[in-house]
C-alpha positions in Angstrom: 6.5 98.2 32.8 10.2 97.2 33.1 10.7 97.7 29.3 9.1 101.2 29.4 11.2 102.3 32.4 14.4 101.0 30.8 13.6 102.8 27.6 12.8 106.1 29.3 16.1 105.8 31.3 18.2 104.9 28.3 16.6 107.1 25.7 18.4 110.4 26.6 21.8 108.7 26.0 20.8 106.7 22.9 18.5 109.5 21.5 14.8 109.7 21.6 14.3 109.1 17.9 16.7 106.2 17.5 15.5 102.8 16.5 16.5 101.4 19.8 14.3 103.9 21.7 11.4 103.6 19.3 11.6 99.8 19.5 11.5 100.0 23.3 8.4 102.2 23.3 6.7 100.0 20.6 7.6 96.9 22.6 6.2 98.4 25.8 2.9 99.3 24.0 2.6 95.8 22.6 3.2 94.3 26.0 0.5 96.6 27.4 -2.0 95.6 24.7 -1.2 91.9 25.3 -1.7 92.4 29.0 -5.1 94.0 28.4 -6.2 91.2 26.0 -5.0 88.6 28.5 -6.8 90.1 31.5 -10.1 90.5 29.6 -10.2 86.8 28.9 -9.5 85.7 32.5 -12.4 84.7 34.7 -10.7 86.4 37.7 -8.3 89.0 36.4 -5.6 90.7 38.5 -6.8 94.0 37.1 -10.3 94.2 35.6 -9.6 96.6 32.7 -13.3 96.9 32.1 -13.4 99.3 35.1 -11.7 101.9 33.0 -14.7 102.1 30.7 -16.4 104.0 33.6 -15.6 107.7 33.1 -15.7 108.5 36.8 -13.3 105.7 37.7 -10.9 106.7 34.9 -11.0 110.3 35.8 -10.4 109.5 39.5 -7.5 107.2 38.7 -6.0 109.7 36.4 -6.2 112.5 38.9 -4.6 110.4 41.6 -1.8 109.5 39.2 -1.2 113.1 38.3 -1.2 114.1 42.0 1.3 111.4 42.9 3.7 112.4 40.1 3.3 116.1 41.1 4.1 115.3 44.7 7.1 113.1 43.9 8.4 115.8 41.5 8.0 118.5 44.1 9.8 116.4 46.8 12.7 115.9 44.4 12.9 119.6 43.5 12.6 120.9 47.1 15.4 118.6 48.1 17.6 119.9 45.3 16.7 123.5 46.3 17.7 123.0 50.0 21.0 121.3 49.1 22.2 123.4 46.2 20.6 126.8 46.6 20.4 127.0 50.4 23.5 124.8 50.8 22.1 122.6 53.5 23.8 119.3 54.3 21.8 116.1 53.4 20.8 115.7 57.1 19.8 119.3 57.4 17.8 119.0 54.2 16.0 115.9 55.5 15.1 117.7 58.7 14.0 120.9 56.9 11.8 118.9 54.5 10.3 117.0 57.4 9.7 120.1 59.4 8.3 122.0 56.4 6.1 119.1 55.4 4.4 118.7 58.8 4.4 122.3 60.0 
């Protein structure tokens, strides 16, 4: 996970198609495949990857993940909107977001 996050952060500066970025993505994929292979062989795995063979579980996990990313993206954008478009201070933005969220 760390390699993937590092690659996504550094790829805009280095270039998405450079060897460094592609090596980071390939390395992250190899680590993920190794993790899945390791977890399938363990008698008591941290994450039982066989659960993802159930379509209902996979769909539910995917929808929760998409919902979380959408919420985090919206919170980021609404904060930018209050500070740069409405010219609120950081404190006023926090209060406005809190009031807006729980109103």
